[in-house]
N, C-alpha and C positions, 0 to 999 in steps of 0.2 A: 328744161334740161332733164334728161332721163338717165337712169343708171346711178351708180354709186361713185361719188367723188372720193378717191383715196387720200388725196392731199389737198386740204382746203387752202393751203398757203402757196400753191404752185404759181399763182399769178404774181407773187412777190419775188420770185426767183429772177436772177439775172437773165437777160435775153439769150445769152449763149447756152443756157440750159434747156431751152424749149425743144431743141432737136435731139436731146440725149435720150438714149434708149437703154434698156437693161443690158448688162455685159454678157456677151456670149460665153466668156470664161466662167462667170458666176453660174450660168445655167449648166455648163459642162460639169463643173465641180459638184453641183447638186445631184447630177446623175451618177457620176463616178464615186460619190461618197456612199452610195447605197451598198449594203453588205454583199448583195448577190452579184455585183458588177466587179469584174477584174479589169482594171484600167491599165492600158499600155501607153497612156498619154504621158508626155513629159510634165514635170512639175508635180507629180503625184508619186513619190517614192513609196515602196512597200514598207510601211513602218515596222513590220515584223522583221525585216532584214536589217534594220538599223542597229548598230552596236551600242545599245543603251548603257551597258556597263562601262564601256570606254568613255562614252559621252559624259556619264555621271561622274566618272573619275576626273575627267578634264575640268568639269564645272567645279568640282571640289577643289582642285588645284588652283583654279582662278580665284575662287573666293578666299582660299587660304593665303594666297600671295598678294591679293589686292583688296581684300575686305569688301566692305559695302560698296566701294566704287565700282565693283564688277556689275552691280545691278543698276547703276545710274545711266542716264542718257549720256551719249558721247557727243563729240563735236559734230555740228551740222555739216562740216566739211569732210568728216571721216577721221580716223585715228591719225594723230599727228605723226607718229613714228612711221606709219605706212606711207603717208604723204611724203615724208622725207626720203624713204627708200625709193619711191616712185621717181623722185627728182634725181636720186643717185643713178638709177637705171637710165633715165633720160639723158643725163650727162655722159654716161658711158656710150650711149648710142649717138651722141652728138646732136641731140635734139634740144634746141633753145626755144625761148619764148620771146617773140617780138625782137626788140633790139638787144635784149639781155642774152648773155652767153649761156646762162643756166636758168632752169625753172626754179621757182620758189615754192615751198610747201604752202604758202599763203594763196597761191594761184592754182592749187590742185584741189579738186573735189572728188572724193570717193563716194559713189552712190551705193545704195543697198541692193541695186539690181538694175536690169535694163529698163524697166518701166520708169523708174525715177530718173534715170539718165535721159531717156527720150522726152519725158515731161519737161525737164529743165532746159534741154536744148531747144525744144519747141517753144517754150515760153520766151526764150531769148531771141530766137530768129524768125518766128512766124507771127504774122499779123492776121487778123480775120480776113478771109478772102484770098490769102496767099495760096499758091498751087504747090502741092507736095507730090512728088513722084514716088510711087511705092510699087515694089515688085508684085506680080500676081502669080500665085497667091502670096499673101503677106501676113505678117505677125498681127493678129487681131488686137493685141495690146497696143501696138503702135497706131493702128487705125483709130482706136478709141481716143488716144491722146490727140491725134490730129483733128478728129471730129470735135473734141472738147475745145480746141483752140480756134475752131471755126475756119480751119484751113480746108481747101478743096483738094481732095485726094484724087489723083489720076493714076490708074494702074498701068503698069508697063509689063507686058508679057515677058516671061523668061524663056531663054533658049538653052541649048546645051552648054553655052559658054557663060551663062549667068544672066 
């Protein structure tokens, strides 16, 4: 064997990891984080434009009102009060769950972002080898989730109607 082996333990990884490659998003962030680059990409706000004084004041209010609990991990399902409000909105919209007339906060999960939501849904509904249809072009984060679940992604071209 020639060359340098960067990870001597890779042969112990789960089979699903063998096809994984570096994230395109990580590579993009490496480029746009350079000081000479002005990025117009989503997900990279101009930190100089953020209202740091207002954010600092809000954080101070949170700590004053809730103490050390502000800095603790929250529920894995999301804030209980937010989940209750989501159920209230669902009830107003006439959205029920299964045979129940109303949704329960116990059956609502609030994710921290689209990536976590896609990962959870993919874990529940996709088995290795399942076919996932994805628009072309598609969100690269979703493609990474599908690849990690060993699903087969088939791209569907988009037209003027979607």
